[in-house]
C-alpha positions in Angstrom: 147.8 66.3 86.6 143.8 65.2 86.6 142.8 63.8 83.1 140.0 65.7 81.6 137.0 63.6 81.0 137.6 62.3 77.8 135.6 59.1 77.3 137.6 56.5 75.1 137.2 53.0 73.7 139.6 50.6 74.8 139.2 46.7 74.7 135.8 47.2 73.1 134.7 49.2 76.2 133.6 52.7 76.9 135.7 54.4 79.6 134.3 57.3 81.7 136.7 59.2 83.7 136.2 61.7 86.5 137.5 64.9 85.0 138.8 66.5 88.6 141.0 63.3 89.4 141.2 61.3 86.3 139.7 58.0 88.1 138.1 55.5 86.0 134.2 55.8 87.2 132.9 53.2 84.5 133.8 50.5 81.6 130.6 50.2 79.9 130.3 47.8 76.4 129.2 50.4 73.4 126.5 49.7 70.9 127.5 48.8 67.7 125.3 50.7 65.2 124.4 47.2 63.3 122.7 46.4 66.6 120.2 49.5 66.4 117.3 48.3 64.1 116.8 45.2 66.4 117.1 47.1 69.5 114.5 49.7 67.7 112.7 46.5 66.8 112.3 44.8 70.3 110.9 48.6 71.6 108.3 48.5 69.2 107.3 44.9 70.4 107.4 46.0 73.7 105.6 49.0 73.2 102.4 47.2 71.8 102.1 45.7 75.0 102.6 48.7 77.1 100.1 50.6 75.2 97.6 47.9 76.3 98.2 48.9 79.5 95.4 51.3 81.3 96.5 54.9 81.4 96.2 54.7 85.5 98.4 51.6 85.9 101.3 52.9 83.9 101.2 56.2 86.0 101.3 53.5 89.2 104.8 51.9 87.3 105.9 55.4 86.5 105.6 56.3 90.3 107.4 53.3 91.3 110.4 54.6 88.7 110.0 57.6 91.0 110.5 55.7 94.0 113.6 53.7 93.0 115.3 57.3 92.0 114.2 58.7 95.4 115.6 55.9 97.4 119.0 55.8 95.3 119.0 59.7 95.4 122.7 59.9 97.3 124.0 57.1 94.9 122.9 59.0 91.7 123.8 62.4 92.9 127.4 61.0 94.4 127.5 59.6 90.6 126.7 62.7 88.6 129.1 64.9 90.6 131.8 62.6 89.8 131.4 62.1 86.0 130.7 65.6 85.1 132.2 67.3 87.5 129.6 69.6 89.2 129.3 70.3 92.6 126.7 67.6 94.4 124.4 70.4 95.8 123.8 71.3 91.9 123.3 67.5 91.2 120.7 67.3 93.9 119.0 70.5 93.2 118.7 70.1 89.2 119.0 66.5 88.3 117.3 64.6 91.2 114.9 67.5 92.0 113.7 67.8 88.3 113.3 64.1 87.7 111.1 63.5 90.9 109.0 66.6 90.2 108.5 65.5 86.8 107.3 62.1 88.2 105.0 63.6 90.7 103.6 66.1 88.2 102.9 64.1 85.4 101.7 61.3 87.1 99.0 63.9 88.5 98.0 65.2 85.2 98.4 62.4 82.7 95.2 60.9 83.3 93.1 63.9 82.6 95.2 65.4 80.0 95.4 62.5 78.2 91.7 61.4 78.4 89.2 61.5 75.5 88.1 64.8 74.8 84.7 66.0 73.5 84.6 68.4 70.7 82.1 70.8 70.4 80.6 71.7 67.0 79.4 75.2 65.9 78.6 74.9 62.6 74.6 73.5 62.6 75.4 71.8 59.5 77.2 68.9 61.6 75.0 69.4 64.5 74.3 65.7 64.7 77.4 64.6 64.6 79.8 63.3 67.8 83.1 64.3 67.6 86.0 63.3 69.9 89.9 63.9 70.1 92.1 60.5 71.2 95.7 61.1 72.2 97.5 57.8 71.1 101.4 57.2 71.7 103.7 57.6 68.7 105.6 54.3 69.4 109.1 54.2 69.9 110.8 57.4 70.9 114.6 58.1 70.1 116.1 60.3 72.9 119.9 61.8 72.5 120.8 63.6 75.7 123.6 65.7 76.3 125.9 65.4 79.5 125.3 68.5 81.6 122.2 67.4 83.3 122.4 63.7 82.7 119.5 62.9 84.8 117.1 65.6 84.6 117.1 66.1 80.9 116.6 62.6 80.1 114.4 61.6 82.9 111.9 64.5 82.2 111.5 63.0 78.8 111.5 59.5 79.2 108.8 59.8 81.9 106.3 61.6 79.6 107.1 59.2 76.8 106.3 56.1 79.0 103.2 57.7 80.5 101.8 58.6 76.7 102.5 54.6 76.1 105.3 54.7 74.4 108.7 52.9 74.3 112.1 54.8 74.4 115.5 54.2 73.0 117.8 56.8 74.8 121.3 57.7 73.7 123.2 59.4 76.6 126.3 61.3 75.8 129.7 59.3 76.2 130.5 62.1 78.6 128.0 60.7 80.7 127.8 57.1 80.1 127.9 56.0 83.4 124.7 58.1 84.5 123.1 57.0 81.3 123.7 53.6 82.3 122.3 54.1 85.7 119.2 55.0 83.9 118.7 51.9 82.3 119.3 50.2 85.8 116.8 52.3 87.2 114.2 51.2 85.1 114.8 47.7 85.6 114.5 48.0 89.3 111.4 49.7 89.0 109.8 46.8 86.9 109.1 48.1 83.8 108.4 46.0 80.8 111.7 44.3 79.4 113.1 45.8 76.3 110.4 49.5 77.1 113.5 51.6 77.9 116.7 50.6 76.2 120.0 52.5 76.7 122.3 52.8 73.6 125.8 53.9 74.2 128.4 55.5 71.9 129.2 58.2 70.0 127.6 60.3 66.9 127.2 57.1 64.7 125.0 55.7 67.5 123.0 58.5 67.1 122.6 58.3 63.3 122.1 54.7 63.5 119.3 55.2 65.9 117.3 57.7 63.1 118.0 55.7 60.4 116.4 52.5 62.3 112.9 55.1 61.9 111.9 55.7 65.6 108.3 57.3 65.4 110.1 60.4 67.1 113.0 62.0 67.8 114.0 64.2 71.1 117.2 66.0 70.8 119.1 68.2 73.4 122.4 69.3 72.4 124.3 71.7 70.3 123.0 74.0 67.5 125.4 72.2 65.1 124.3 68.5 65.7 120.7 69.6 65.9 121.0 70.9 62.5 122.2 67.2 61.4 119.7 65.6 63.4 116.6 67.7 62.0 118.3 66.9 58.4 118.4 63.3 59.2 114.9 63.2 60.4 113.5 65.5 57.5 114.8 63.0 55.1 112.7 60.4 56.9 109.6 62.4 57.6 110.4 62.0 61.1 109.3 64.5 63.7 111.6 65.5 66.1 111.6 68.2 69.2 115.4 69.9 69.4 116.2 71.9 72.4 119.9 73.3 71.4 121.9 76.4 72.5 121.1 79.6 74.6 122.5 82.8 75.0 120.5 84.1 77.6 119.8 87.9 78.4 119.5 89.3 81.7 118.2 93.0 81.9 118.7 94.8 85.1 116.8 98.2 85.3 118.1 101.2 87.4 115.4 100.4 90.0 116.4 96.8 90.6 117.6 95.5 94.0 121.3 95.3 93.2 122.6 93.0 95.9 119.8 90.2 94.6 120.1 91.0 91.3 124.0 90.4 91.3 123.9 87.4 93.2 121.3 86.0 90.8 123.5 86.8 87.8 126.4 85.1 89.8 124.5 82.1 90.3 122.8 82.2 86.7 126.8 82.4 85.1 128.2 80.0 86.9 126.0 77.2 88.2 127.8 74.0 86.7 130.3 76.3 85.8 128.3 78.2 83.1 127.8 75.1 81.3 124.0 75.2 80.7 121.6 76.3 78.0 119.8 78.6 80.8 123.0 80.3 81.7 123.0 83.7 81.9 125.5 85.1 79.7 124.5 88.7 78.8 123.6 91.2 81.3 122.4 94.5 79.6 122.2 97.1 82.8 121.1 100.7 82.9 124.1 102.8 82.9 123.0 104.7 85.8 124.0 101.2 88.1 126.2 99.9 85.8 129.5 100.3 87.7 127.8 99.4 90.5 126.3 96.4 89.5 129.3 95.0 88.1 131.3 95.8 91.4 129.0 93.4 93.1 129.2 90.7 90.8 133.2 90.6 91.1 132.9 90.7 94.6 130.6 87.9 95.1 132.7 86.0 92.6 135.8 86.5 94.7 134.1 84.5 97.5 132.9 81.3 95.2 134.8 78.4 96.4 136.2 76.2 93.2 137.2 72.5 93.4 136.1 69.2 92.7 132.3 68.6 92.8 132.1 66.0 95.2 133.2 68.5 97.9 129.9 69.8 99.4 131.4 72.9 100.0 132.6 73.8 96.5 130.7 75.7 94.7 131.7 75.8 91.1 133.4 72.5 89.3 135.1 72.8 86.0 134.8 72.4 82.4 133.9 69.4 81.0 136.7 69.2 78.5 140.0 71.0 77.6 138.5 72.1 74.2 135.7 74.2 76.0 138.4 76.0 78.2 140.1 76.8 75.0 136.8 78.2 73.5 136.1 80.4 76.6 139.9 81.8 76.4 139.4 82.9 72.6 136.0 84.7 73.1 137.7 86.4 76.3 140.9 87.4 74.3 138.9 88.6 71.4 137.0 90.8 73.9 139.9 92.2 75.8 141.4 92.8 72.3 138.3 94.7 71.3 138.3 97.0 74.3 136.3 95.0 76.9 137.7 94.7 80.7 138.0 91.8 82.7 137.1 93.0 86.7 137.6 89.3 87.9 138.8 85.6 86.4 139.5 85.0 83.2 142.3 82.7 84.0 143.0 79.0 84.2 143.2 77.1 87.5 145.9 74.8 86.6 146.7 74.0 90.4 143.6 72.1 90.1 143.6 70.7 86.9 143.8 71.5 83.3 140.0 72.0 83.3 139.5 74.4 86.0 138.7 78.1 84.7 138.1 80.9 86.8 134.5 82.3 87.1 134.9 85.5 84.9 133.4 89.0 85.0 134.1 91.0 82.0 132.6 94.8 81.1 132.6 97.1 78.2 131.3 94.5 76.1 129.4 95.2 73.0 127.8 92.7 70.2 130.8 93.2 67.7 132.2 90.4 69.9 131.8 86.8 69.9 131.1 86.7 73.6 128.1 88.8 73.1 126.9 86.4 70.0 128.0 82.8 70.5 127.3 80.5 73.0 130.1 80.6 75.6 128.9 77.8 77.5 131.2 78.4 80.5 132.2 80.8 83.2 131.7 84.2 82.0 129.3 86.8 82.8 129.6 89.7 80.1 127.8 93.0 81.3 127.1 95.7 79.2 125.6 99.2 79.8 122.6 100.4 78.1 120.8 103.6 77.9 117.6 102.4 78.9 115.3 99.4 78.7 114.0 99.9 75.2 118.0 99.4 74.1 117.7 96.7 76.4 115.3 94.9 74.9 116.5 95.5 71.3 120.0 93.9 72.2 118.8 91.0 74.0 116.3 90.5 70.8 119.3 90.6 68.7 120.4 87.5 68.7 119.8 83.9 66.8 119.2 82.5 70.3 115.3 82.6 71.8 115.6 80.2 75.3 115.0 82.2 78.1 115.6 85.8 79.6 114.8 87.8 82.8 114.1 90.9 83.5 115.3 92.7 87.0 112.9 95.8 88.6 110.9 96.6 91.7 108.1 97.0 89.3 106.5 94.1 88.6 104.0 95.4 86.3 106.7 97.2 84.0 108.7 93.6 84.2 105.9 91.6 82.7 105.5 94.2 80.2 109.1 94.2 79.3 108.9 90.7 79.2 106.1 90.7 76.8 108.5 92.3 74.4 111.5 89.6 74.5 112.0 86.8 72.0 112.3 83.8 74.3 110.5 80.7 75.2 110.5 82.0 78.8 111.3 85.2 80.8 111.6 85.3 84.4 110.9 88.8 86.3 113.2 88.9 89.5 114.4 85.3 89.1 117.0 83.2 86.7 116.6 79.7 85.3 114.5 78.5 88.2 111.6 77.7 85.7 113.2 74.6 84.7 112.5 73.2 87.8 108.8 74.3 87.9 107.0 70.9 86.2 104.2 73.2 85.1 106.4 75.7 82.9 107.2 74.4 79.4 110.8 74.7 78.2 112.2 75.4 74.8 112.9 78.0 72.6 113.0 79.7 69.4 115.5 80.2 66.3 118.7 78.6 66.9 117.3 77.4 70.4 115.1 74.8 68.5 111.5 74.0 68.1 109.4 71.9 70.6 108.7 71.8 74.2 109.6 69.6 76.9 108.3 69.7 80.3 104.5 70.8 81.6 101.8 69.5 79.9 103.1 70.8 76.5 106.0 68.0 76.5 103.7 65.4 77.6 101.7 66.3 74.4 104.6 65.9 72.2 104.6 62.3 72.9 101.6 61.7 71.6 99.4 62.1 68.3 96.1 63.4 68.2 93.4 61.4 66.5 90.1 62.9 65.7 87.0 60.5 66.0 83.8 61.3 64.3 80.5 59.6 65.1 77.1 60.6 63.1 73.9 60.5 64.9 71.9 60.4 61.7 73.3 57.4 59.9 70.2 56.8 57.8 70.2 60.4 56.6 71.9 61.2 53.1 74.3 64.0 53.8 73.5 67.5 51.9 77.2 68.0 50.3 76.9 64.4 48.4 76.6 64.2 45.0 73.5 65.2 43.0 74.6 68.7 42.4 72.2 70.7 40.5 71.9 74.6 40.3 69.1 74.1 43.5 71.6 72.8 45.4 73.9 75.3 44.6 71.5 78.5 45.3 71.0 76.4 48.7 74.1 76.3 49.6 74.7 80.2 48.7 71.8 80.7 51.2 73.5 78.4 54.0 76.6 80.5 53.3 74.9 83.7 53.4 72.7 82.6 56.8 76.1 81.6 58.6 78.4 84.4 57.6 76.9 87.4 56.1 77.9 90.5 58.4 74.4 92.0 59.2 71.9 90.1 60.7 68.7 90.7 58.6 70.6 89.6 55.7 71.3 86.4 57.4 68.0 85.8 58.5 66.7 86.7 54.9 68.4 83.6 53.9 67.4 80.6 56.5 64.7 79.5 53.7 67.2 79.3 50.9 69.4 77.3 53.7 66.9 74.7 54.4 66.5 73.9 50.6 70.0 72.5 51.0 68.9 69.9 53.9 65.6 69.1 52.6 66.5 68.2 48.7 65.9 65.3 46.6 68.2 63.9 43.7 70.9 62.5 46.0 73.5 60.0 44.6 
């Protein structure tokens, strides 16, 4: 029977296995926690040199990294599918496409989005000043990534970090150690500065050591539980961080939706990557008049899905990454059925394929008293709850600690936008699910237990810089009105200036012009 993907240390090596076959994929030297401070120090030294490289040349070198990914795309897709068990088409559609699109888009906007910005001043008291905003790199960015999109997630963060002039210390998941090592090799092949992007390998102790080494910012993607620990550790050291955590994404299906299209979307949204995505559709709220038909369509389409090892190009759903996740899915389903839910299709292991294969499952009759509707499942389960109307669907969709993304299905685009505006989520799609993750212009991130900060888009690029304001005074020989030399006359003049600027009536403003000028033309300054 194939072994589950459970990396282990043997002879001082991190061993990664194919979760479908149990075959060893790679033997990788783990990073010792005591090595991390020197690694961060080396990154800091490389960053100082990299920050001096003109932005146009940084863009050129990152494009070269994209070229290397493109040339090695078949090799990378195969490695991803082999190590994490997803269908090879999904490795191409998500990991490769998102990476290459990040290179294309971000190198295109970086020299404009990170250029110095003139700051106009509206207050006449400072009209003689010239203000500018500069976007400066943080220094060393620590990136900790999960296994489920082992190329797309870290590369969509490494790329903007490099463009902004930062160095990167990247820790992949032990479950995707081989892909993590490949990312380091890609950066070397692209000719980036030595030590500019360094990959550290290991478990939680390596991540903790990375934070303790005081990078200038941390980007973490993973579970809520670990995210809280990262946030607490960073807070103690006053290290800013971006957290992209769990999701419990809601799909609202209105009675006027095209049920054939919506059901296909629900099936893909729930079962791509075997449901192991923060953007997976985990909750469906369907209006009662179409609830049965929608559930039947979903069940019929699920019955046609082909399950098996990801390297088979005809396979549509792979396996769960480890056996503990299989058990979590079973527990949630058992509790829901005990409370009255009904499984339309699936709900069982596929032991003949291996211990981590689980049938795609459609379940109805669920409600918010069940763990299945409140806790992140992260597995191949589509739970459908019938609702009376759109208002109830919105209320239930918002009744969650998570707020990553959601979708609305209706033939009326205006109504869809109106409902989207009511949903508490970082992104809402009308008549599509999840695909915004592949739109480079769209920010990715959530609220509540789904984390804070943004990746992707120009907002993700701005997460990689610190903003500095620089002000140059155009009257360097002119003493400023607010300097010392306080007096009753200055107080009266200042009050006149405040009245001239902010009085609610125009006649009162103009009546105070003369008093206001007394603030500028005064004697007795220190």
